[in-house]
N, C-alpha and C positions, 0 to 999 in steps of 0.2 A: 611702173619700171625704167628708167632709165638704159637705152643701149648705145652702147657706146661703138666707134670706129674698130675696135678690136672683136666686137662681139660677134656671131655668125647670127644675122636675125631669122635664119632655119630652125635653129636651135630655140630662140626665145620666143617665137610668136606661135599662136594657134594655125594650124594646118590652112584653114581657109585663106588668114590673114598673109602668108606666106605665099602661096597660089596668087593674091591678087598682086603681090608684092613682084613676083616675078613676071606678071602681065605686063605691070607699068614698066621694068627694067625694056620688057621687049619691045617697049613702045617710046621706048629713050627717053623714060623720066627717070632724076638722079637718084640715086639711092641715100646719098646724102641727108638730101631735101625730105626723102621720106621719111627716114629715119628721126630727123627732126621733128617733121610734123607731129609721128606718133610719140613723141616724147613731149611735146605741148600740149595733146589732145589724147587719144588713144586709138585701140587698133579698130574699134567700131568706126570710129569718126573716121580714120585712114580709107576705111572700105566706103561708107557711106558718102563723105564729103570732097575726099583729096582731089579726083578728076575737076572737080566742078571748082577747087578752092585754086587749083591751079591755072586752069582755064581764065577764071575772073581776075588770078593777078595778073597774067599776061595781056589781059587785055587793058584791065583801069591802072595797074601798079599795085604793087603786095601793100603796100603803104594804104593805100586808099581800101584793100580789103580784107586789112589787118584791121583797121578804124573799124570798118562795119562789123566786121564778126566782134569785136569787142563789144560797142554796143549790143548788138541785136541777136548774138549768137552763130556758133558756126552751121547751126540746123537752117540759119536765112540767108544761106553764101549765096544760092543761085538766085537772088531776087538782087545783089549788090549791083548787077551792071544798069538794072532799071530803078533803082533807087538812088544810086550816082548823081548828083547834081552840080559839084564842082567842088574848088578848091578856092577859101577866102578866107582872108584875115582877118576876119570878125563876123559876128552873126549882123553886124550893121552893115558891113557892106556888101551881104547877101541879101539883105532887105531892100537895100537902093537899087541892087541892079536885077532882081527881082522883080520888082515893081515897077521900076523903069522899062523893064521889057513888055508888060501888058499894057501898061498907062503911059499918058503921054502927064508928067510930072512938071508942072511950069518953072520955070529957073528959079523964078522969084522966092518960090513958096520953098520955107524953110521945114523940114523934116526933120522930127526925130527917129533915125532910121531903127536905134536900137529899143525902142518904145517900141515900133510898127515889128520888129522881128517878137517881139518879148508879150507882146497882144494877141499878134495877128499871125504870126508864123510859127511858132513855137512848136504849136500841136499840129501840123502839117510837115515840119522839117526837124530833122536833128544835126544839130553842129558837133562835129566830132572832132576833136584835133585839126581843126581846119577847112575839113570835107564836111558839107552839108549832104545830107540824105533826103530823099522823100521819106516820110515814118507811113505812107500810104501802099504800099507795095502787096 
């Protein structure tokens, strides 16, 4: 059910949801953002995940959290901060930086970084819209 700005959320949502929203408003959360979250998800998700979603979004950026949630689901949002490994232009760029951080790769060695990601790193890392997340959280 979509809630518009003209709707009174106290008449639309369940009593426990209204109580939860009122508490959020007392803590200076924005009603427009709350209603947008409910529109995209559900009342149950609001109560279960909204505070963590906002905390992660403020810490990492909402684009990072949204990509993580799209890939892993809202129920995993609390793991986003631990799983996030950075933003990269490609899987190959991530594989190169990750490998060079761990090993001294001589400059004369030619490496297929995309193949390195595909064969070795794909199982431990998720590349989602340029964001890299550890899949082991």
